[in-house]
C-alpha positions as CSV (number, residue, x, y, z in Angstrom):
1,X,-29.6,159.4,-74.6
2,X,-26.5,157.8,-76.2
3,X,-23.1,157.8,-74.6
4,X,-21.6,160.2,-77.1
5,X,-24.3,162.8,-76.3
6,X,-23.8,162.4,-72.5
7,X,-20.0,162.8,-73.0
8,X,-20.5,166.0,-75.1
9,X,-22.7,167.5,-72.3
10,X,-20.2,166.4,-69.7
11,X,-17.4,168.1,-71.6
12,X,-19.4,171.3,-71.9
13,X,-20.2,171.3,-68.2
14,X,-16.6,170.5,-67.3
15,X,-15.4,173.5,-69.3
16,X,-17.8,175.7,-67.4
17,X,-16.5,174.3,-64.1
18,X,-13.0,175.1,-65.2
19,X,-14.1,178.6,-66.1
20,X,-15.7,179.0,-62.7
21,X,-12.6,177.8,-60.9
22,X,-10.3,180.1,-62.9
23,X,-12.4,183.2,-62.4
24,X,-13.2,182.6,-58.7
25,X,-11.6,184.3,-55.7
26,X,-8.3,182.9,-54.4
27,X,-8.5,183.8,-50.7
28,X,-8.9,180.2,-49.7
29,X,-8.2,176.8,-51.3
30,X,-10.8,175.0,-53.4
31,X,-11.0,172.3,-50.7
32,X,-11.6,174.9,-48.0
33,X,-14.3,176.6,-50.2
34,X,-15.9,173.2,-50.8
35,X,-15.9,172.4,-47.1
36,X,-17.6,175.7,-46.3
37,X,-20.1,175.0,-49.0
38,X,-20.8,171.6,-47.6
39,X,-21.3,173.1,-44.1
40,X,-23.6,175.7,-45.6
41,X,-25.7,173.1,-47.4
42,X,-25.9,170.4,-44.7
43,X,-25.2,172.1,-41.4
44,X,-22.6,171.2,-38.8
45,X,-20.7,168.0,-39.4
46,X,-18.2,165.8,-37.7
47,X,-14.7,166.3,-38.9
48,X,-14.5,162.7,-40.0
49,X,-17.6,163.1,-42.1
50,X,-16.2,166.2,-43.7
51,X,-12.9,164.4,-44.5
52,X,-14.9,161.6,-46.3
53,X,-17.2,164.0,-48.1
54,X,-14.3,166.2,-49.3
55,X,-12.0,163.3,-50.2
56,X,-9.1,164.2,-47.9
57,X,-7.5,162.5,-44.9
58,X,-8.8,163.2,-41.4
59,X,-5.4,164.9,-40.4
60,X,-5.6,167.1,-43.5
61,X,-9.2,168.0,-42.7
62,X,-8.2,168.9,-39.1
63,X,-5.5,171.2,-40.4
64,X,-7.9,172.8,-42.9
65,X,-10.6,173.3,-40.2
66,X,-8.0,174.9,-37.9
67,X,-7.2,177.4,-40.7
68,X,-10.9,178.1,-41.2
69,X,-11.3,178.7,-37.5
70,X,-8.3,181.0,-37.4
71,X,-9.9,182.9,-40.3
72,X,-13.2,183.2,-38.4
73,X,-15.0,181.2,-41.1
74,X,-15.8,178.0,-39.1
75,X,-15.9,176.9,-35.5
76,X,-15.7,173.6,-33.5
77,X,-18.5,173.1,-31.0
78,X,-19.9,170.3,-29.0
79,X,-22.7,168.1,-30.5
80,X,-25.8,168.8,-28.4
81,X,-26.9,165.2,-28.8
82,X,-23.5,163.8,-27.7
83,X,-21.2,166.0,-25.7
84,X,-18.2,163.7,-26.5
85,X,-18.5,164.6,-30.2
86,X,-17.2,167.8,-31.7
87,X,-19.0,169.3,-34.7
88,X,-17.6,171.7,-37.3
89,X,-20.0,174.6,-38.1
90,X,-20.0,177.7,-40.2
91,X,-19.7,181.0,-38.4
92,X,-21.8,183.9,-39.6
93,X,-18.7,185.3,-41.3
94,X,-18.2,181.9,-43.0
95,X,-21.8,181.8,-44.3
96,X,-21.5,185.4,-45.6
97,X,-18.2,184.5,-47.3
98,X,-19.5,181.4,-49.1
99,X,-22.7,183.2,-50.2
100,X,-20.7,186.2,-51.5
101,X,-18.4,183.8,-53.4
102,X,-21.4,182.1,-55.0
103,X,-23.0,185.4,-56.0
104,X,-19.7,186.5,-57.6
105,X,-19.5,183.3,-59.5
106,X,-23.1,183.5,-60.6
107,X,-22.5,187.1,-61.7
108,X,-19.7,186.0,-64.0
109,X,-21.9,183.5,-65.7
110,X,-24.9,185.9,-65.8
111,X,-22.7,188.4,-67.7
112,X,-21.7,185.8,-70.2
113,X,-25.3,184.5,-70.6
114,X,-26.3,188.0,-71.3
115,X,-24.2,187.9,-74.5
116,X,-25.9,184.8,-75.8
117,X,-28.7,184.9,-78.4
118,X,-32.2,184.6,-76.8
119,X,-32.7,181.0,-77.9
120,X,-29.5,179.8,-76.4
121,X,-30.2,181.7,-73.1
122,X,-33.7,180.1,-73.1
123,X,-32.1,176.6,-73.6
124,X,-29.9,177.2,-70.6
125,X,-32.9,178.3,-68.5
126,X,-34.8,175.2,-69.5
127,X,-31.7,173.1,-68.3
128,X,-31.6,174.7,-64.8
129,X,-33.7,171.9,-63.2
130,X,-31.5,169.2,-64.7
131,X,-28.3,171.0,-63.6
132,X,-29.6,171.4,-60.1
133,X,-30.6,167.7,-60.0
134,X,-27.0,166.8,-61.0
135,X,-25.7,168.8,-58.0
136,X,-28.2,166.9,-55.8
137,X,-27.2,163.5,-57.1
138,X,-23.5,164.3,-56.5
139,X,-24.3,165.7,-53.0
140,X,-26.2,162.5,-52.2
141,X,-23.3,160.4,-53.3
142,X,-20.9,162.3,-51.1
143,X,-23.4,162.0,-48.1
144,X,-23.7,158.2,-48.7
145,X,-19.9,157.9,-48.8
146,X,-19.8,159.7,-45.4
147,X,-22.6,157.4,-44.1
148,X,-25.0,160.4,-43.6
149,X,-28.4,161.3,-44.9
150,X,-28.8,162.9,-48.4
151,X,-29.3,166.6,-48.5
152,X,-33.0,166.2,-49.6
153,X,-32.8,168.7,-52.4
154,X,-30.5,171.2,-50.8
155,X,-27.6,172.4,-52.9
156,X,-24.8,174.9,-52.8
């Protein structure tokens, strides 16, 4: 595929991301929501790993995690493999919150897809595996940046 076609697809996807962000709930910051999503996808993480994955400083991530703890969405707990290490994990409330947020976002797109002609809706359905693979590739890049294992197909 030529560069121009890839850019056209990228612009269309970016426009959809912008729509998703604008129509999403505003109870927490995008970085906080992304952090919860990372924890949901990959399980408990060290604070330093989360900072690298989310592209923020360690002190900023510490403040963010403290806020998530105060909201009941995440918790700090000892690493069972190394009691000196503290892991950040989703609480049940945090998992429910991030899944509800995803369902709401998916619902917004489902409503819009329902307004498309059948052939265009079918084209989107055919593209779902490729879109999921894009998420996996990006997640693998973030995991590599944090020095951890790829998500092995998990996405959020």
